[in-house]
N, C-alpha and C positions, 0 to 999 in steps of 0.2 A: 413622559420625558419631553424635552424641548422639540424633538423631531417627531412627536406623535406616537412613539412606540414605547410602551412601558417595559422596564427591565424584565419582568416576568414573561411577557410576550416574546421578547427577543430571545430569552433563554429557551422557551418552548420551541421557537422556530429553529434554533440551533440544534436542539435535541432531535427534532424531526428530520432535518437535513442530515445530521450525523447518523441516524439510524438508516436512512436511505443510502448513504454512502457506504456504511458497513455492509449492508445487504448486497450492494452492487459489487463491492470488492470481493466478498465471499463467493459470489457467482463467477467473477472473472479470474480469480487466482488459479483455479485448477487448470483452465485452458492455457493460461500464461506459462505455468510450469511445464505442461506438456509440450507446448510450442517451443519453448526455450531449449528443452532437452532434445527434441527432435532436430531443431535447426543445427545445434552444435554437434550432435552425434552424426548427422548426415554430412556435415562439413568435414568432420574428422575422418570418418571411415566410409562414407558413401551410402550408409544405410542406418536404420534404427532397428535393431533386432527386437523380437517379440518380448523378450525378458526386460529389456530396457524400456520398451513402450509400456509394459505393465507396471514397472517400477515408477515410471513417470506419472502414470495415472494415480497410483497410490500416494506418491509424494505430493501431487497436486491436491488431493483430498486432505492430506495431513496439513499441508501449508495453509489451505483455506480455513481449516478448523482452528489452527493456532493463531493465524493472523486475525481472523474475524472475531475470535473471542477477546483478544487484547484490544482490537480496534473498537469493539462495542463498549468495553469498559472505558477506554479513553474518551470516546465521543459522547458517552453518557455523563461524563464528569462535568462538574461546574466549569464554566468558561475560564475562571481564574485558577482552576486546579488541574487543568490538562497538562500533564507532565512532559509531553513530547508532541510532535506533529504526526498526523496519520501516515505520511510517506515513510517515516522512520519505522513504523510498525509494519507496513506493507513490504518494505525491503527485506524483512526477515524471511520472506518466502524464498529468497535466493538460496539460502542454505539447503532447502529441500531439493531444488533442482541441481545444485552443485554436487550433492551426495550421490545422486543418480548418475551424473556424468562421470564422477570420479570412479564409481563402481564399474561403469561401463568402459573404463580405460581411456576416456577422452582427455587429451592433453590440454594444458592451459592455453589461453588465447593471448595474442598480443593486444595490449591495451594502450590507450593514449596516456600521456603523463598526467593529464587532468584526472582521468578515471583512476589511475593508480594512486594519486594523491587523495582523491575524494573517497574511494572505496578500496582501501589497501588489501583486504582479504578476499576480494572477488576475483579469483583467478580465471573465471570464465566470462567476465565482462557482462554479467547479467543484470546488475543493479539498475532498477528503473529510476530515472531522475524525476519523472512526473507520472501522474495517474494514467495519462494517455499512453505511456510506454508499457503499462500493464495491459490496458485495453482502451482503444479510442472511445468506447462508450463511457468511460469514467472521467473524461476530460472536463466536460461542462459541470458535472456534479461536483468534482473536486474544486473547481473555481467557485461554484455556488456555496459550497461549505465554507471556503476561506472567506468569502464576502460576508456570509451570515455570521461567522465567528467574529470577524472584525466589527460588524455592526453591534453584536451582542456585547462585546467588550466596550465599545464606545458608549452605547446606551447606558450600560451599568455605571461606568465611571463618570460620565457627564451628568447623569441624573441622580447622583448620590445614592447609588445602590449599596448593597450590604458590605462591600469591602473598600469603599472609597473613603 
């Protein structure tokens, strides 16, 4: 291409960064679910009982398996065929934490009007807006994935790739 990167190389680079992001999210989600449950349970009742703690660990593992599976499929897809963005997939982990909180009898939290409008079903205010909200270690990787995707898209469409 004009910028020295062939469409195939850009696609390969995107797949590599996507796989790295999926691995990092899979590693981070269980801890995020557990921390989210603990933070709200303690705020609600002053403690996190052993049953809720065990349920949070199980929920974290289930969330990671569900989110990472879909995330891997999304991030392995062709740049022009990715049907959503990775944060939309990651946000599904909220359901797993919410179920534990609901079962533990934790009440809904007060949320900002913006959060209520953006994430209407999130009664616990858990929905992450960015990768860093899940874990700070995901911040730079999320930015790198976004930049790599933008470049792959640009290279393909400027260089007369398969769908231009």
